[in-house]
KOLKOL-545753 format. One line per field, with one value per residue (C-alpha): x, y negated, z. Coordinates in steps of 0.2 Angstrom, whole numbers, plus 2048, in hexadecimal, padded with zeros to 3 digits. Last residue first. Example, Ala and Ser with C-alpha at 12.3 -4.5 7.8 and 13.67 -1.06 7.14 Angstrom:
2
xx	[844, 83E]
yy	[805, 816]
zz	[824, 827]
This chain:
955
xx	[895, 893, 887, 879, 874, 881, 882, 886, 888, 895, 8A0, 8AD, 8A0, 8A2, 89C, 8A2, 8B0, 8B8, 8C6, 8C7, 8CD, 8D5, 8CD, 8D4, 8C8, 8C9, 8B9, 8AF, 89D, 88F, 880, 86E, 871, 881, 88F, 8A1, 8B2, 8AF, 8BF, 8C7, 8CB, 8D6, 8D0, 8DA, 8CB, 8C1, 8C3, 8C1, 8D2, 8DF, 8D9, 8CC, 8C4, 8BA, 8B1, 8AF, 8A0, 8A3, 8A0, 88E, 88A, 87A, 876, 867, 867, 857, 85F, 872, 876, 889, 893, 8A4, 8AE, 8BA, 8CD, 8D5, 8CB, 8D7, 8E8, 8E2, 8D2, 8C9, 8C4, 8B9, 8B2, 8AA, 89C, 899, 889, 88A, 88B, 898, 89C, 8A9, 8B8, 8C7, 8D1, 8CB, 8BB, 8B7, 8A6, 8A9, 8B1, 8B8, 8AA, 899, 892, 880, 873, 86C, 86D, 875, 86C, 879, 877, 889, 88C, 890, 89D, 8A3, 8B2, 8B5, 8C4, 8C4, 8C8, 8CD, 8C6, 8D3, 8CB, 8BB, 8AD, 8A0, 89B, 88A, 887, 876, 86F, 862, 86F, 87D, 886, 890, 89D, 895, 89F, 89D, 8A1, 8B3, 8B7, 8B2, 8AF, 8AA, 89F, 896, 888, 885, 875, 87A, 888, 893, 895, 896, 895, 8A7, 8AF, 8A7, 8AC, 8A4, 8A5, 89D, 890, 88E, 87E, 87D, 86D, 873, 885, 87F, 871, 87D, 88A, 87D, 878, 88B, 88E, 87F, 886, 897, 88E, 884, 872, 865, 855, 844, 84B, 843, 849, 844, 847, 845, 83A, 837, 830, 822, 81B, 809, 806, 7F4, 7E6, 7EC, 7E9, 7F3, 804, 808, 814, 817, 80B, 80D, 7FF, 802, 813, 81D, 82D, 83F, 847, 852, 84D, 85B, 85A, 865, 861, 868, 866, 863, 861, 852, 851, 85D, 85D, 864, 871, 86C, 85B, 856, 844, 842, 854, 861, 873, 878, 87E, 88E, 88C, 888, 87D, 873, 875, 867, 863, 852, 845, 834, 824, 81F, 80C, 809, 809, 818, 82A, 837, 837, 846, 84B, 849, 84D, 83D, 82F, 833, 832, 835, 82F, 834, 827, 825, 818, 80A, 7FF, 80D, 80F, 81F, 827, 82C, 820, 81C, 81C, 817, 81C, 828, 81B, 825, 821, 82B, 83B, 839, 842, 84C, 84C, 856, 850, 857, 84E, 854, 848, 837, 82B, 81C, 80A, 804, 7F4, 7F9, 7FA, 803, 803, 7FD, 7F4, 7FC, 80F, 810, 818, 823, 828, 83A, 843, 856, 85F, 86D, 860, 862, 860, 84F, 84E, 83C, 82E, 820, 811, 809, 7F8, 7EB, 7DC, 7D9, 7E3, 7F5, 7FD, 80E, 812, 817, 817, 825, 831, 83B, 837, 827, 81E, 818, 805, 7FA, 808, 800, 80A, 814, 823, 820, 819, 81E, 826, 834, 841, 839, 840, 836, 83E, 834, 836, 848, 84A, 843, 843, 855, 863, 872, 878, 878, 866, 860, 865, 874, 86C, 86E, 87B, 877, 87F, 891, 89E, 8A8, 8BA, 8C3, 8D6, 8DF, 8F1, 8FB, 8F8, 90A, 90A, 90E, 915, 90B, 909, 906, 907, 90B, 904, 8F5, 8EF, 8DD, 8D9, 8CB, 8C4, 8B7, 8AF, 8A8, 899, 886, 87F, 872, 87D, 87E, 88C, 896, 89A, 8AA, 8AC, 8BC, 8BB, 8C5, 8CF, 8D9, 8D1, 8D9, 8DE, 8D4, 8D8, 8D9, 8D7, 8DC, 8D6, 8D3, 8C1, 8B5, 8A7, 8A5, 8A1, 89D, 8A6, 8B3, 8B9, 8BA, 8C8, 8D5, 8D0, 8DB, 8D7, 8E5, 8E6, 8EF, 8F3, 8ED, 8F1, 8E9, 8F5, 8F1, 8F4, 8ED, 8F6, 8F7, 8ED, 8DF, 8D7, 8C6, 8BD, 8AA, 8A1, 892, 88A, 886, 87C, 88D, 890, 89F, 8B2, 8C0, 8D3, 8E3, 8DA, 8DB, 8E2, 8F2, 8F8, 907, 908, 916, 924, 925, 930, 924, 92B, 922, 922, 922, 91A, 91E, 912, 917, 925, 92B, 93D, 942, 940, 930, 92C, 91D, 914, 91A, 91A, 91C, 919, 923, 917, 919, 922, 920, 911, 90D, 8FC, 8FF, 90B, 906, 90A, 906, 909, 90C, 90B, 916, 90B, 906, 90D, 908, 914, 914, 922, 917, 91F, 921, 920, 92C, 92B, 93A, 941, 94E, 953, 95C, 964, 95C, 955, 944, 941, 93C, 92B, 923, 911, 906, 8FB, 8FD, 908, 907, 90A, 904, 8F6, 8F8, 8F7, 8EF, 8F2, 8EE, 8FB, 8F4, 8F7, 8EE, 8EE, 8F8, 8FB, 908, 907, 914, 91D, 92A, 930, 937, 948, 947, 954, 952, 94C, 943, 944, 93A, 941, 938, 93D, 938, 937, 938, 941, 939, 92D, 93B, 93D, 937, 939, 92F, 92E, 93E, 944, 932, 92E, 92D, 92F, 935, 930, 91E, 912, 90C, 8FE, 8F5, 8E2, 8D9, 8C8, 8BC, 8AE, 89D, 890, 899, 88B, 880, 873, 863, 85E, 84C, 84C, 85D, 867, 863, 873, 886, 891, 8A2, 8AD, 8BC, 8CE, 8DD, 8F0, 8F9, 8FD, 909, 8FF, 902, 8F0, 8EB, 8D8, 8D1, 8C2, 8B7, 8B5, 8A8, 8AA, 8A0, 89F, 893, 893, 887, 87C, 886, 889, 885, 88A, 87E, 882, 878, 884, 896, 8A5, 8B4, 8C4, 8D0, 8CA, 8CB, 8B8, 8B6, 8BF, 8CB, 8CC, 8BB, 8AF, 8A0, 89D, 88D, 889, 87A, 877, 873, 870, 870, 866, 868, 872, 882, 880, 886, 888, 898, 89F, 8B0, 8B8, 8C4, 8CB, 8D4, 8E7, 8F3, 8EE, 8F6, 8EC, 8E1, 8D4, 8C6, 8B6, 8B9, 8AF, 8A2, 890, 880, 875, 867, 85F, 862, 85B, 865, 865, 874, 881, 891, 89F, 8A8, 8AB, 8A9, 899, 898, 887, 880, 86E, 864, 852, 843, 833, 825, 818, 823, 835, 839, 84B, 85A, 868, 879, 883, 895, 89B, 8AD, 8A9, 89A, 895, 8A0, 89E, 8B0, 8AD, 89D, 88E, 87F, 86F, 864, 853, 84F, 846, 84D, 848, 83E, 842, 83A, 82D, 833, 836, 829, 824, 836, 839, 84A, 851, 863, 86C, 87C, 88E, 899, 897, 8A9, 8AF, 8A8, 8A0, 899, 88F, 88A, 879, 876, 868, 868, 85F, 868, 86A, 872, 872, 876, 879, 88B, 891, 88E, 885, 88C, 87E, 873, 864, 854, 846, 83B, 839, 84A, 852, 862, 860, 873, 870, 874, 87C, 881, 88A, 890, 89B, 89E, 89F, 8A4, 898, 88E, 896, 888, 87D, 86B, 864, 866, 856, 855, 845, 83C, 849, 856, 851, 859, 85B, 867, 867, 871, 873, 874, 883, 88C, 88B, 885, 880, 874, 871, 866, 86A, 85C, 866, 878, 880, 88B, 893, 88B, 898, 8A0, 892, 897, 897, 897, 899, 890, 893, 883, 881, 86E, 86B, 87B, 879, 866, 86A, 879, 86E, 862, 870, 877, 866, 864, 875, 871, 860, 850, 842, 831, 823, 82F, 82E, 839, 83A, 842, 848, 842, 849, 849, 83F, 834, 826, 824, 812, 809, 7FA, 7F8, 802, 7FC, 808, 806, 800]
yy	[691, 6A0, 69D, 6A9, 6B3, 6B6, 6A3, 69C, 689, 68C, 694, 6A1, 6AF, 6C0, 6D2, 6E0, 6ED, 6F8, 705, 715, 720, 715, 70B, 705, 6F9, 6F9, 6EE, 6E3, 6E1, 6D6, 6E0, 6DB, 6D4, 6D5, 6CB, 6CE, 6D2, 6C8, 6C3, 6CF, 6C8, 6D3, 6D2, 6C9, 6C2, 6D1, 6DB, 6ED, 6F2, 6F5, 6F6, 6E8, 6E5, 6D6, 6D5, 6C4, 6BA, 6A8, 6AC, 6B1, 69F, 69C, 6AD, 6AF, 6C1, 6CC, 6D7, 6D5, 6E7, 6E7, 6F0, 6F8, 6FF, 70D, 70F, 720, 72F, 733, 73B, 74C, 74D, 741, 72F, 727, 716, 70A, 6FD, 6ED, 6E3, 6D1, 6CB, 6BE, 6AB, 69E, 6A8, 69D, 6A3, 6B4, 6B6, 6B6, 6BE, 6C8, 6D7, 6E4, 6E5, 6E4, 6D4, 6D1, 6D3, 6C4, 6C6, 6D7, 6DF, 6EA, 6FC, 700, 706, 715, 71A, 72A, 72E, 740, 74A, 75D, 75D, 74D, 73C, 730, 720, 721, 718, 716, 70E, 706, 6FC, 6F6, 705, 712, 71D, 714, 722, 725, 732, 743, 753, 765, 76C, 764, 76A, 766, 753, 744, 735, 72F, 727, 725, 71B, 718, 722, 714, 714, 726, 72C, 727, 737, 73B, 74A, 758, 767, 772, 769, 761, 758, 746, 742, 734, 73A, 74C, 746, 73C, 74A, 756, 74B, 74A, 75D, 760, 754, 75D, 76E, 769, 765, 770, 767, 761, 759, 75A, 74F, 751, 747, 747, 756, 75A, 76C, 777, 77C, 784, 795, 795, 79A, 79B, 78F, 781, 78A, 77D, 76F, 767, 76C, 763, 76B, 76D, 774, 778, 782, 780, 791, 79A, 78E, 784, 781, 775, 775, 768, 76C, 763, 76F, 774, 786, 78D, 792, 7A3, 7A7, 7B3, 7BC, 7B8, 7B9, 7B6, 7B8, 7AF, 7B1, 7A6, 794, 78D, 786, 773, 775, 784, 788, 790, 79B, 79E, 7AA, 7A6, 7AF, 7B7, 7B5, 7A9, 7AF, 7A6, 7A9, 79F, 7A6, 7A3, 7AD, 7AB, 7BE, 7C3, 7B8, 7A6, 7A5, 793, 792, 788, 78B, 791, 79E, 792, 796, 792, 781, 779, 772, 775, 784, 78F, 7A2, 7A7, 7B3, 7A7, 799, 789, 77E, 788, 784, 776, 779, 76A, 761, 75A, 761, 763, 76B, 770, 776, 76D, 768, 75C, 75C, 753, 758, 754, 75E, 758, 762, 763, 773, 77C, 77B, 769, 761, 752, 745, 73F, 730, 72F, 731, 73B, 749, 754, 745, 740, 72D, 72B, 737, 733, 73F, 74C, 748, 757, 74D, 746, 750, 74A, 741, 743, 735, 73B, 729, 72D, 720, 72C, 724, 72E, 726, 732, 72E, 733, 732, 731, 726, 72E, 723, 713, 70E, 70D, 71D, 719, 71F, 730, 731, 73B, 73C, 745, 748, 744, 748, 739, 72F, 72E, 73A, 73B, 72B, 733, 736, 72F, 71F, 725, 72F, 740, 738, 73D, 72E, 735, 728, 72E, 727, 723, 723, 71A, 71E, 714, 703, 6FC, 6F9, 705, 6FF, 6FA, 6FE, 710, 715, 728, 728, 723, 72D, 72F, 735, 73E, 73A, 740, 737, 745, 74E, 750, 759, 751, 753, 742, 747, 739, 736, 72E, 721, 718, 705, 6FA, 6EA, 6DC, 6DA, 6D3, 6E3, 6F2, 6F9, 70C, 719, 72B, 73B, 745, 74B, 743, 74C, 749, 753, 764, 762, 75E, 75F, 750, 753, 74F, 754, 74E, 743, 740, 730, 72D, 71B, 70F, 6FE, 6F7, 6E9, 6D7, 6D6, 6CB, 6CC, 6D7, 6E5, 6EE, 6FE, 6FD, 70C, 70B, 718, 721, 723, 71B, 728, 72E, 71E, 714, 713, 70A, 70C, 705, 6F7, 6F0, 701, 6FF, 6F9, 6ED, 6E3, 6E5, 6D9, 6CE, 6CF, 6D5, 6DA, 6D1, 6DD, 6D6, 6E0, 6DB, 6DF, 6DE, 6EA, 6F3, 6F0, 6EA, 6F2, 6FC, 70C, 70B, 715, 71B, 70D, 6FF, 6F4, 6E4, 6D5, 6CC, 6BD, 6AC, 6AA, 6B6, 6B6, 6C1, 6C5, 6CD, 6CA, 6D6, 6D0, 6DD, 6DD, 6E6, 6EA, 6DC, 6D4, 6C2, 6B4, 6AD, 6AA, 6A4, 6A9, 69D, 6A0, 69E, 6A4, 6A8, 6A7, 6B0, 6B3, 6A2, 69D, 68C, 68C, 68E, 68A, 698, 693, 69C, 698, 696, 69E, 697, 6A1, 69D, 6AB, 6B4, 6A8, 696, 690, 69C, 6AF, 6BE, 6CC, 6DD, 6DD, 6D8, 6CD, 6BE, 6B4, 6B2, 6AA, 6AD, 6A0, 6A0, 690, 691, 697, 6A7, 6B1, 6C4, 6D2, 6C5, 6C4, 6C0, 6BB, 6BA, 6AD, 6AD, 69C, 6A2, 6B0, 6B1, 6BE, 6CA, 6CE, 6DA, 6DE, 6E8, 6ED, 6E3, 6D8, 6D3, 6D3, 6CA, 6D3, 6CC, 6D9, 6D3, 6E1, 6E8, 6DC, 6DE, 6DF, 6D7, 6DE, 6D3, 6DC, 6D5, 6DE, 6DD, 6D6, 6E6, 6EA, 6F2, 704, 70B, 710, 710, 700, 6F4, 6EA, 6EA, 6DE, 6E1, 6D2, 6D0, 6CB, 6C7, 6C7, 6BD, 6C2, 6CB, 6D5, 6E8, 6EE, 6FB, 6F9, 6FC, 708, 704, 713, 718, 71D, 724, 723, 728, 73A, 748, 744, 73D, 72A, 726, 718, 713, 707, 6F7, 6EF, 6F5, 6EE, 6F7, 6EE, 6E1, 6E1, 6D2, 6D4, 6DB, 6CC, 6CA, 6B8, 6BC, 6C7, 6CE, 6E1, 6E8, 6F5, 6FF, 708, 71A, 725, 738, 740, 743, 734, 731, 71F, 70D, 711, 70F, 70A, 70D, 706, 70F, 703, 70B, 70C, 706, 6F4, 6F3, 6F3, 6E8, 6E7, 6DB, 6DA, 6EA, 6FA, 6F5, 6F5, 6FF, 6FC, 706, 6FD, 70D, 713, 71D, 72C, 72F, 73D, 73E, 74A, 753, 763, 761, 760, 765, 760, 76C, 766, 756, 756, 74B, 750, 743, 74D, 758, 759, 747, 743, 73F, 734, 737, 729, 72E, 723, 71C, 70B, 704, 716, 715, 726, 72C, 739, 732, 73A, 730, 738, 72D, 726, 71C, 70C, 6FE, 6ED, 6E8, 6F3, 704, 706, 70D, 720, 72C, 736, 736, 749, 74C, 75D, 75F, 76D, 775, 778, 785, 78C, 78A, 790, 787, 777, 769, 75C, 74B, 743, 730, 726, 713, 716, 710, 702, 702, 6F4, 6E5, 6EF, 6E8, 6F0, 701, 702, 700, 6F5, 6F1, 6F9, 701, 6FD, 704, 717, 71F, 718, 71F, 730, 734, 743, 756, 762, 774, 77D, 78F, 79C, 7AA, 7B8, 7B3, 7B1, 7A1, 799, 791, 78C, 78B, 77F, 76F, 766, 754, 74D, 758, 752, 75F, 76C, 77D, 789, 797, 7A2, 7B2, 7C2, 7D1, 7CC, 7C6, 7B8, 7AC, 79A, 78C, 77E, 773, 766, 75C, 74F, 751, 745, 73A, 748, 757, 756, 766, 772, 785, 78A, 79D, 79D, 78F, 77F, 775, 762, 763, 760, 767, 777, 779, 777, 782, 78F, 78E, 791, 7A0, 7A8, 7A5, 7AD, 7BC, 7C0, 7B9, 7C5, 7BF, 7B5, 7A8, 79F, 78F, 788, 777, 76C, 777, 770, 77D, 786, 794, 79B, 7AD, 7AA, 79A, 7A3, 7B4, 7C3, 7D5, 7E3, 7EF, 800]
zz	[8A1, 895, 886, 886, 876, 871, 86F, 85F, 861, 86F, 861, 862, 864, 86C, 86A, 876, 878, 884, 87F, 889, 87A, 86D, 860, 84F, 847, 834, 831, 83D, 836, 83D, 837, 835, 829, 81F, 828, 824, 82B, 83C, 845, 852, 863, 86E, 880, 88E, 897, 891, 8A2, 89E, 8A4, 897, 885, 883, 872, 86F, 85D, 857, 850, 84A, 838, 83C, 83F, 849, 84E, 85A, 85F, 85C, 84E, 851, 84B, 84F, 843, 846, 838, 83C, 83D, 83F, 846, 854, 853, 857, 861, 86C, 86C, 87A, 877, 884, 881, 88B, 88D, 892, 880, 87D, 87F, 87A, 873, 86F, 87F, 884, 88E, 8A1, 8A4, 8B5, 8AD, 8BA, 8BF, 8B6, 8B0, 8B5, 8A7, 89E, 88C, 888, 897, 89E, 899, 89B, 889, 87F, 872, 86A, 85E, 85A, 852, 851, 83E, 837, 836, 82F, 829, 832, 828, 836, 846, 84A, 85A, 85E, 867, 862, 85A, 850, 847, 836, 833, 839, 835, 833, 821, 820, 832, 843, 840, 84A, 84C, 85B, 865, 877, 87B, 88D, 896, 899, 8AB, 8B0, 89E, 89B, 895, 885, 87A, 884, 87A, 887, 892, 8A3, 8A4, 8AA, 8A2, 896, 893, 890, 884, 87A, 87B, 875, 866, 861, 863, 857, 84B, 84B, 849, 83A, 83D, 835, 82F, 834, 844, 855, 864, 876, 885, 898, 89B, 8AE, 8AF, 8B3, 8A2, 8A0, 899, 89F, 893, 881, 873, 87C, 87D, 88A, 88F, 87E, 86F, 85E, 854, 842, 842, 832, 832, 82C, 82D, 839, 847, 84F, 862, 86D, 87F, 88C, 89E, 8AF, 8BD, 8C7, 8C1, 8B4, 8A2, 89D, 891, 88C, 88A, 878, 873, 860, 85B, 850, 857, 866, 862, 86A, 87C, 87D, 88C, 886, 873, 869, 85B, 854, 84E, 846, 845, 834, 838, 846, 858, 85F, 85B, 864, 876, 882, 892, 8A5, 8A7, 8B0, 8AA, 8A9, 896, 890, 87E, 86F, 863, 851, 84C, 846, 855, 861, 85A, 861, 870, 883, 885, 893, 896, 8A8, 8B6, 8BE, 8BD, 8BB, 8CB, 8D8, 8D0, 8C3, 8B2, 8AE, 89E, 88F, 87E, 86D, 85E, 84D, 83F, 840, 832, 835, 839, 848, 851, 862, 872, 882, 892, 8A4, 8A9, 8B8, 8B5, 8BC, 8AD, 8B2, 8A4, 8A8, 8AF, 8B2, 8C2, 8B9, 8B4, 8C3, 8CF, 8C7, 8C9, 8C1, 8BF, 8B2, 8B4, 8A9, 8A2, 8A2, 8A7, 896, 889, 887, 879, 871, 864, 853, 84D, 840, 846, 850, 861, 864, 872, 880, 882, 891, 89E, 8AF, 8BB, 8C9, 8C8, 8BF, 8AE, 89C, 893, 888, 895, 893, 881, 874, 863, 856, 843, 841, 82F, 825, 835, 837, 83D, 848, 852, 862, 861, 850, 848, 83D, 82F, 827, 81B, 809, 802, 801, 7FB, 7EC, 7ED, 7DD, 7DD, 7CF, 7CB, 7BE, 7C8, 7C6, 7B3, 7A6, 795, 786, 773, 778, 78A, 78E, 7A0, 7AB, 7BA, 7BF, 7D1, 7DA, 7EB, 7F7, 806, 812, 80D, 80F, 800, 7F5, 7E6, 7DD, 7D1, 7CB, 7B9, 7B5, 7A7, 7A2, 79E, 793, 796, 78E, 77D, 76E, 767, 76E, 77E, 77D, 78B, 786, 78E, 79E, 7A0, 7AD, 7B7, 7CA, 7D9, 7D3, 7C2, 7C8, 7DA, 7E6, 7F4, 7E7, 7D6, 7C7, 7B8, 7AB, 7A1, 791, 78D, 77F, 778, 768, 763, 763, 775, 783, 794, 7A3, 79B, 7A3, 7A8, 7B0, 7B8, 7B5, 7BF, 7B7, 7C3, 7D4, 7DF, 7E5, 7EE, 7E8, 7EB, 7E2, 7E1, 7D9, 7D1, 7BF, 7BA, 7AF, 79F, 79E, 78E, 781, 781, 772, 763, 755, 744, 736, 727, 716, 708, 6F6, 6E7, 6D5, 6D8, 6C8, 6CD, 6BC, 6AA, 6AF, 6A6, 69A, 6A0, 6B2, 6B6, 6C3, 6B4, 6B5, 6B4, 6A3, 69E, 697, 6A2, 6B1, 6B8, 6C7, 6D5, 6E5, 6F7, 705, 717, 724, 737, 744, 753, 75F, 76E, 770, 772, 761, 754, 745, 734, 726, 713, 704, 6F2, 6E7, 6D5, 6CB, 6B9, 6B7, 6A6, 6A9, 697, 69D, 6B0, 6BB, 6C3, 6D2, 6D4, 6E4, 6F1, 702, 70F, 721, 72E, 73E, 744, 74A, 738, 72D, 727, 732, 730, 72B, 719, 709, 6F9, 6FE, 6EE, 6E1, 6CF, 6C2, 6B7, 6A9, 6A2, 690, 68A, 694, 69D, 69E, 6AB, 6B6, 6C9, 6D8, 6EA, 6FB, 707, 719, 723, 731, 73B, 74C, 747, 744, 732, 724, 712, 705, 6F3, 6EF, 6E1, 6DD, 6CA, 6BA, 6A9, 698, 68B, 68A, 687, 698, 69B, 6AC, 6AA, 6B9, 6BF, 6C9, 6D1, 6D4, 6E0, 6F0, 6FC, 6FB, 6EE, 6F4, 6F4, 6F4, 6E2, 6DA, 6D8, 6C9, 6C9, 6CB, 6C3, 6BB, 6B8, 6AB, 6AD, 6A3, 6A7, 69A, 688, 67E, 672, 670, 675, 682, 683, 694, 696, 6A6, 6B1, 6BE, 6D0, 6DF, 6F2, 700, 6FC, 6FF, 6F1, 6E2, 6E0, 6CE, 6C2, 6B4, 6A5, 6A4, 697, 697, 68D, 687, 68B, 684, 672, 66D, 66D, 67E, 686, 694, 69A, 6A2, 698, 6A2, 6A5, 6AB, 6B8, 6BD, 6CD, 6D1, 6E1, 6E1, 6EE, 701, 703, 70E, 715, 712, 6FF, 6F5, 6E4, 6DE, 6CD, 6C2, 6B5, 6A7, 6A6, 698, 69C, 6AD, 6BC, 6C7, 6D5, 6DC, 6E6, 6F1, 6F5, 6E8, 6EE, 6F2, 701, 70A, 71A, 725, 735, 742, 74D, 758, 758, 762, 75E, 76D, 764, 751, 747, 734, 72D, 71F, 71F, 723, 72A, 72D, 737, 739, 72E, 723, 71D, 71B, 717, 722, 71B, 723, 72B, 72F, 73E, 73D, 744, 74D, 752, 762, 769, 764, 757, 74E, 746, 741, 73B, 730, 72D, 71D, 719, 723, 71B, 72B, 73A, 73A, 747, 758, 759, 761, 751, 74A, 74C, 746, 73E, 73C, 732, 738, 731, 738, 749, 74D, 75E, 76D, 768, 774, 76C, 773, 770, 76F, 775, 770, 760, 751, 744, 733, 726, 731, 741, 743, 734, 73C, 74C, 75E, 763, 755, 75E, 758, 765, 773, 770, 770, 780, 788, 790, 78E, 782, 782, 775, 774, 766, 76B, 764, 771, 764, 752, 743, 746, 737, 72D, 73C, 737, 744, 74E, 754, 75B, 761, 76D, 77A, 773, 766, 763, 754, 752, 762, 762, 76C, 760, 757, 766, 772, 765, 766, 764, 770, 77B, 789, 78E, 797, 79D, 792, 79D, 7A9, 7A0, 792, 792, 78D, 78B, 79D, 79D, 7B0, 7B9, 7C3, 7C6, 7C2, 7C1, 7AF, 7A8, 7B2, 7AD, 79A, 79C, 7A4, 795, 789, 792, 793, 780, 77C, 787, 77F, 787, 78C, 789, 791, 797, 7A8, 7AC, 7BE, 7C2, 7D0, 7DF, 7F0, 7FE, 80C, 804, 80E, 814, 81A, 817, 80F, 815, 80F, 80C, 80A, 7FC, 800]
C-alpha cells in the first residue's frame, strides 16, 4: 500500500528559480544544452560547460551540438527571436555552438550606437548575442522573427544579421541581408561563426557606390573600377554606368565609351568590378582623364555619395621620362624642411613640368598637424642642361607620441616629358617611381599605461564592474597591453566572470574600460578579491599601477540590528525582551511587545496573564516574565517560520510541575515546539503532535550543539538557575499559533519559569553568529557560558554586540544590535578572532558619570555623551582596524564635522583620551573609519563645538 500524506507534510525548504518538464526523453546533447542554459542564467558551475560568456551574455542561452552520432541537436532559438540551424559541419563528437544575449532592448527603437557608418545607412537593435563554439560546426543558417521589433526607420527597407569579432559593430562588422521566409520570419544561410563572435540584428538603407572617387594607370592597361554595397545581398544587385569625356576623348580614340551599361554585384558579396577599355596609342601627349558616373541602381537600392569616378590615363609614349629618385625615404620628425628629388632620363631644350600632390598616407596634413605640403609644380628649365628638380615640405615636431606616419606624394600631368612607367610594359627607363612615400619617424616617449587606481571594491549586486585603464598623456597611437585575471579569495566563475585578454586605448583617447561580471550569489561571505595584471605593452610602457585588485563586498549579510547585532526583521521573526515590558514588579503582563519589527507581540488570554518580576538574582538582577505553572501563558495567532531559537530563563523549583511537560515556544499542533520536560530526566522536547514532527539540536549555556533528536536527555537543564538555550530545528517550519508557557490545546502542561528574553530566527545562524548572540545574552543576564568572548559584563554588559570569525564559513562582520554603536569592516579578521562591545547603561543625555570618569574632556573637546562603551578583543592578533558608526538618531547635531570619537586606553577617564576626527557623516551615522581598538579600550562620542552639544554642553 502506498503511504498517504496530508497537505503540509514533507515540505520543501529552499529557493526554486526554475523548473522545466518535458513529455519526452532528451538525448545527451539536448540535456547538456539545457544545463548550459540554466548554468549561464543562474551563475552555476557545471561539467560539460560549453558556453564561455555567461558573465555579460547569460540570458536565454540556446545552442546546437553533437555528443555523438546518436545524440545531436541541430536547431535552437534564443529569446523567441534568433534561431540557428542546419550546421554544415556538425560531424565530430563534442562539437557545440551556443549563444546568449546581454538583455539589451529589442522593442523600443533602432540605435545608431556602435553601428556601421555612424548609423547613417545601417542601424541596429541594442541587444547583442555572443557565440561560444567548441570544435567547428561549419556554417549555419539564421532565422529571425521580427514580430516584436520597432518599426523600420524612414528609408530603411531591409533587415540584416550583423556579425562582428570584437563587439563594436561600428567597424569591421559583416552585414548580411536577411530575406522574408513567411509571416514575420526572415532568414540567411551559410554563415560561418567563429568562437567569441558577436551577432546583432540590423536594418539597412541600401546604397551602392564606388569604393573611391579617383584612380589612374598607364595607357597599356584597361581601367578596372570597383563598386560596393553597404551589405551582403541575398540576390544580385545591378547599377548602370556611363562614361564622359574629359581631356581623354572617345573619338581620338583614347578609350571605349560606355552609355548605360550594367555592372553587377553578385549575391553573397558586397563588391563587384567592371572594365573600361583604354586605347594604347603611340601619340606623345599629356595625361588625360575621363569620368564614370553611376545611375539607375537595382530596385530598392539607392546611390551612395561616391557616384562619380575620375580615371586618369597616364601616357607612356614620350621617350623623356620623369620620376622620383627614390620610392621612399624617412626622417626624424625634428628634421624640417624635407626635400624630395625628381629626375629625367635626358635633358630638354624646352621647359619640362610635372605636378605633385599628396595622394595618401597616414600623416595628417595642415598647420599644427603632422606636415605642410601644398600641391604644386616642379619645373626643370629648358636648355639648362639639368635633369633634376625637387619639392619641399615642412614637418611639425610635436610632443605627442604616435606611430611612424607616412606621406604619399604622386606625380601627374607631365609636360615636355612623360611619367616613367613602373612597368612591366614598356620597361621603365628611370626608377619607375611616380609615387614617393616619406615616413615621419616619431621621437617622443611613449605614454605609460596602467590601471587608474590600484584597487576598488563594490557590492556583489553591482555588475558589470568597469575597471579603468589609462594613459598618462594623450597619444596618437593606439596603445594596448595584455591583462591576466587571477583568483585570489574570489573564484571564477562562481564569484565573478572575466577572461584574460588585451586592453586597447584608441588613438586620441586616454582611457578604456575592462568589464568584470560579478555573481550575486545570495550566500553570506567574507569580502573576496581577484586581481588583474598588465603586461606586454604596445606603443606604451607600463606605469606604476600594473596590478589591480577588486574586492567583492557581500550584500547578503544576515543583518546587524538583532540580538548581539545578528539579524534583522526579514529573518528575526520574534524578539521578546522583558525590559520592554512597562509596569512594576508583580504587574500582570497582557502583552509582551515584539522588538523584532514584525509585530509578533505575545498576548495572554484574559485571566491567564503571567506577571512581571524585577531584580531576579539568578538573572543578573534583571526583570523577567514569571509563569506560575498552573495556567498562565501567551497564545497568539501569528503565522511565521522558525528555525533557530534562543531563550534566557530560569526554571522555578517547586513551581514547574515535575511530572509535567511545558512549553517555552512553538506550535505543538504543527509539530514544532520548544518543550521543557520536567518528567524524570529533565529533558527537552522538540516534536509535538503534527504529522512529520520536528527534531532539533541544542546547546545549553554556550556548549556545542548536540545531534538532532526529538527528546534528548543530555545535557539537562537546572532548577532555579539562569540559563541560555540555543535550539536549531532540522528544517525551517511554520507555526500558526505562537504559544509561550503552555501547549494550549491540551489540558495542563503549563510552564513554571522566569523567561527573560527570547529570539526566533527563520534561518540557521552560523556558529560565530550563534556565539555572538549567546555572549549578548550572557553579558546581559550574568550567565556563565562556554565561548565567552566578553570580559566586561559587570559594568558594561548592556546591549553587547560583536563581530567575529571561526573560519571562512562561520563569521559575522557587521553588528549594532539595539544600541547606537555599529562596528563593521574589520581589516584583518582571521580565524578565532572576536571584537565585542557593550555600554554602562548611563543615560546618554543626563546620566551621572561613572567613576573613574567624572566628565573631564581632552583639550579642544567641548562636550560628549555621558554613556561609555568598552571593547573586548580576543584571538590571534586582533581583528585589525574597524569602522565605528554612531547612530545619532534623536541627537541634535548642529555641525556634523565637529563630532569626534574619544578613545581611552589606560584608565577609563577621558581627560587624556585620544581624539579621532570624523571620517564622514551619512545620516543617521557619524562614521569613524580605520579605528584600531585593543582589548579593554573605552570609547564615547564627543564634539569640539559648544554649538553642537551631545546633547548637553558640559559646564
